[in-house]
C-alpha positions, -999 to 999 in steps of 0.1 A, spaced: -429 591 110 -390 583 102 -381 579 139 -403 547 140 -386 527 119 -356 527 142 -379 511 171 -394 487 145 -364 471 135 -353 468 168 -383 450 173 -376 429 145 -341 417 155 -354 412 190 -381 391 175 -354 368 153 -332 363 184 -361 344 201 -371 321 173 -357 290 189 -377 297 226 -410 305 205 -410 284 173 -446 280 174 -452 317 170 -435 316 139 -442 303 102 -410 290 85 -407 282 48 -372 271 36 -373 257 -1 -362 262 -36 -395 279 -46 -415 293 -16 -452 304 -19 -467 322 9 -508 322 7 -535 322 32 -541 340 63 -518 345 90 -519 359 129 -483 351 133 -448 360 122 -439 344 85 -405 337 76 -399 326 40 -368 319 23 -357 302 -9 -342 308 -49 -381 323 -58 -403 338 -29 -438 346 -40 -457 364 -11 -498 367 -16 -514 365 20 -531 383 48 -510 386 80 -515 407 109 -478 403 119 -444 407 104 -434 389 73 -400 384 60 -392 372 23 -353 367 14 -342 348 -19 -327 355 -51 -362 363 -64 -388 378 -42 -424 390 -51 -450 402 -32 -481 398 -58 -509 411 -39 -523 404 -2 -520 428 30 -494 425 59 -484 448 90 -445 452 85 -430 433 54 -394 430 47 -380 418 16 -342 413 10 -325 394 -22 -315 400 -55 -347 408 -74 -372 424 -55 -410 432 -67 -439 445 -54 -474 443 -72 -510 449 -60 -498 442 -24 -507 464 8 -480 463 36 -485 490 65 -446 494 66 -425 482 36 -386 477 39 -367 463 11 -333 459 2 -316 443 -28 -301 443 -63 -329 455 -82 -363 469 -70 -391 473 -92 -422 483 -72 -448 483 -99 -481 490 -76 -498 487 -44 -503 509 -11 -478 514 16 -498 527 45 -472 545 63 -434 540 58 -409 530 31 -374 523 32 -354 508 7 -315 503 -6 -301 485 -39 -286 490 -69 -316 499 -92 -350 513 -76 -382 520 -92 -414 533 -78 -439 532 -105 -472 557 -110 -491 530 -94 -473 527 -61 -487 551 -34 -470 554 -1 -489 575 25 -461 580 50 -421 588 47 -398 571 23 -360 565 29 -338 554 -3 -306 547 -11 -292 532 -42 -272 537 -73 -300 546 -99 -332 556 -80 -365 563 -102 -394 577 -83 -426 585 -99 -452 575 -70 -470 597 -50 -456 601 -13 -474 612 13 -447 622 40 -415 633 36 -384 621 8 -348 614 16 -327 597 -12 -292 595 -17 -277 577 -48 -258 581 -79 -288 590 -101 -320 601 -87 -352 610 -108 -382 624 -90 -416 632 -112 -442 627 -88 -459 647 -59 -445 646 -24 -463 661 5 -433 666 29 -400 681 27 -373 669 2 -340 659 7 -320 645 -22 -282 640 -25 -268 623 -55 -245 630 -87 -273 634 -111 -305 649 -99 -336 657 -123 -369 668 -112 -395 659 -140 -424 681 -153 -450 663 -127 -432 667 -97 -446 688 -71 -429 691 -38 -457 710 -13 -427 714 11 -391 725 11 -365 714 -15 -331 706 -3 -305 691 -29 -268 683 -30 -255 672 -66 -232 680 -92 -255 682 -121 -292 694 -109 -318 696 -136 -355 710 -126 -377 710 -153 -396 743 -155 -433 729 -146 -416 712 -117 -436 727 -86 -417 737 -53 -444 750 -27 -416 755 -3 -381 770 -1 -357 758 -23 -320 753 -9 -291 738 -30 -262 728 -11 -227 727 -20 -218 693 -39 -187 674 -25 -155 686 -44 -141 661 -71 -117 638 -60 -82 647 -71 -65 615 -89 -36 634 -100 -14 621 -67 -24 587 -71 -18 588 -107 19 600 -100 22 573 -76 10 546 -99 30 559 -127 61 556 -104 55 525 -92 50 512 -130 81 524 -140 97 508 -111 81 477 -115 96 477 -151 130 488 -143 130 460 -118 118 433 -140 146 446 -164 172 445 -138 162 409 -123 160 394 -160 195 404 -164 205 391 -128 193 359 -130 202 349 -167 238 360 -156 235 338 -122 212 307 -133 224 301 -170 218 266 -167 183 267 -155 176 295 -183 191 271 -209 173 242 -199 141 258 -194 146 274 -228 153 240 -241 122 224 -226 97 252 -241 112 248 -272 107 212 -275 73 210 -258 56 243 -260 18 226 -257 29 202 -228 45 231 -209 14 252 -216 -9 226 -202 13 218 -173 14 255 -164 -25 259 -164 -22 233 -138 1 245 -117 -11 280 -117 -50 272 -109 -44 241 -89 -20 250 -65 -39 282 -51 -69 257 -49 -52 232 -29 -34 259 -6 -69 273 -2 -83 242 8 -55 229 36 -53 265 48 -86 259 69 -72 224 82 -46 223 114 -20 202 99 -22 218 63 -22 254 70 18 256 70 16 237 38 -8 260 24 17 287 32 47 275 17 24 268 -14 16 302 -17 51 316 -8 67 293 -35 40 303 -64 47 340 -52 84 337 -57 81 317 -88 61 342 -110 92 368 -117 115 335 -123 89 322 -146 86 354 -166 122 361 -168 125 321 -181 98 330 -207 118 360 -217 146 340 -221 133 317 -242 119 347 -264 156 363 -266 174 330 -274 146 325 -305 151 360 -316 187 355 -317 189 324 -334 164 335 -358 185 368 -365 218 350 -366 213 316 -378 243 290 -379 264 311 -356 281 295 -323 263 298 -293 263 329 -279 284 342 -249 272 349 -215 273 383 -221 252 379 -253 226 358 -233 222 383 -205 217 410 -233 192 392 -254 174 382 -222 170 415 -212 158 428 -246 132 400 -246 121 414 -212 117 450 -225 95 436 -253 70 419 -226 69 450 -209 62 469 -238 36 446 -248 22 443 -215 11 479 -217 -12 471 -248 -49 464 -231 -61 431 -234 -33 420 -254 -7 426 -230 -23 404 -207 -28 376 -228 8 378 -238 19 380 -199 -3 351 -186 11 331 -217 49 338 -208 40 333 -169 23 298 -179 52 288 -201 81 298 -175 63 286 -145 58 247 -162 96 250 -173 110 262 -139 90 237 -120 100 209 -141 136 221 -138 134 224 -103 119 192 -97 149 175 -120 175 192 -101 161 180 -69 157 146 -78 192 143 -90 204 155 -56 184 132 -37 201 102 -62 237 115 -60 244 101 -22 232 68 -36 
């Protein structure tokens, strides 16, 4: 029976390809809310936010949407795709479903069943006469299956009767007390639990689970990159504070004088620039400008953090040594480096560190952009 699925899927794709040439043979509904009722002897296609199927169809029926429900009726091949899928009191000959959450409450699948999704639940009141092929994150099977069962997922729970052979592949596999496998059982899992009341008439084969991934090399690389990044930011803060003292002093001054304005401007620049660049990227003449905007934002983010660190360093120096003359260039560099170290340490704190770094980036970004704009305007007016 499993071999027939490929032929049926190919047939469905071929049928979809001739829609334009045979529109008269297809019933199509596309609205926000679609209700399919009545009797149909041709293919039915329904798409919308909410799709409800309760019809008698001797041909294939397709339902796609955010919420797709088959609340009754009978179908030849029933295809369901979307976010939340549910089946209740329906009788498809074959059922194919793919979505986020699948809740098969009740009904009768006369032949084969195939499903893929995040969470899949097959209740006791659902009956499958043919084979079942299931793939998902969390799989709960409580309905009787008249053929073979193949399931793969993160968590698999089987607590029903299966006439044919069963193959289970998952991280956690559990057979409940009502599980009765009349064929053989083959399982591959890290944690396999079989209830003493569960029955397996055939042979049970336990395959070797895949080895646990070794994250140690990746952790070493991440640790090395982290230390490299921190040292690079510390070194960059010293170099920028020494090479561009006027830019750092002016940026620190404007952050101290207009903190709220700089914060608002930083938010505007940080979020508006990528949005505008993304729009321009899909235009012929705007694509070069978009690339320049992305490159500028990428270049400005370390300078913005350094400007924020310089402001923090000068603030700390003035607090610790009030009334003293302005610091020398060497002292400014050291205070900036110390402030950058403080930002790096704070950045290691979960949640709080991300908030601190974002705030520092937004303050520094606005100040650097304002000072850069002022410098460009002075250069343009100088010849005049």
